[in-house]
N, C-alpha and C positions, 0 to 999 in steps of 0.2 A: 503492501499498501505505500508505503514510503516512495520508490521510486514511477509512482505511478503520477502523469502529465496527464492534465484534464487539457482535452484538443481544444486548440483557438476556437474564436466563434469568428464565424465568415464574415465579410463588411458588406454591407449594402450594394454598393459595386459587384463584389464577386457573388453575391445570390441571382443578379441581376443578367451578369455573362452567364454564369450558369446555365438562367433559365431561357435565357436568350437561343445560346447554342442548343438546349435541349429542343426548342421549338425548331430548329433548323434538323434537327437529328445529327449535327455533329459534334463526337464529343474525342474526348483523345481519351485512354484509359486513365494515365497517370492524373489527369483532372477530374475525372469522374470519383476516384479513389480519395483525392483531396475534397472536394464536394462532400462526400459521403459521412468523412470523421469532422467538418467542420457545417454542414448545414442542418438544420431542425429541420423535420417535415414539417411543422406546421407554417414555415417560414418560405419552404417550397411551392406549399398548396397556395398559400396568399400573395405570393408572387406570382405563381402562373394565373391564379385568376386577376388578376390585377394588368398581366402582360394581355392576355387575351381579352379582356376587357379594353382594352389599348388598341391592339388589333383588329375588333369589330367596329369598334368606334372609327376609325382611321379608313376602313374599308367602306363603312356607309358614307363617309365627309367625302369620300374620293369618288364617289357612284355617284353623289348627290352631286357634285360639283359636274360630271360628266355629264349628267342629265339637263343640266340646267344648259351648259352651255348647247347642245345640241339643238335646245328648243327655241 
């Protein structure tokens, strides 16, 4: 127990990068293993939901912009 180290928590930037690369489906094994030790499941779920919401909203805005320009 004396030799155990608690894993360092990931920064918000590391969390955002992990979620972004996961959306693209591109992850290195070393980065994935590092993320597993540093990221908490709740953090990943919340960041994934926020990322998905931003992605959907940006698509909706893009479609509205394109449709308004075509009319």
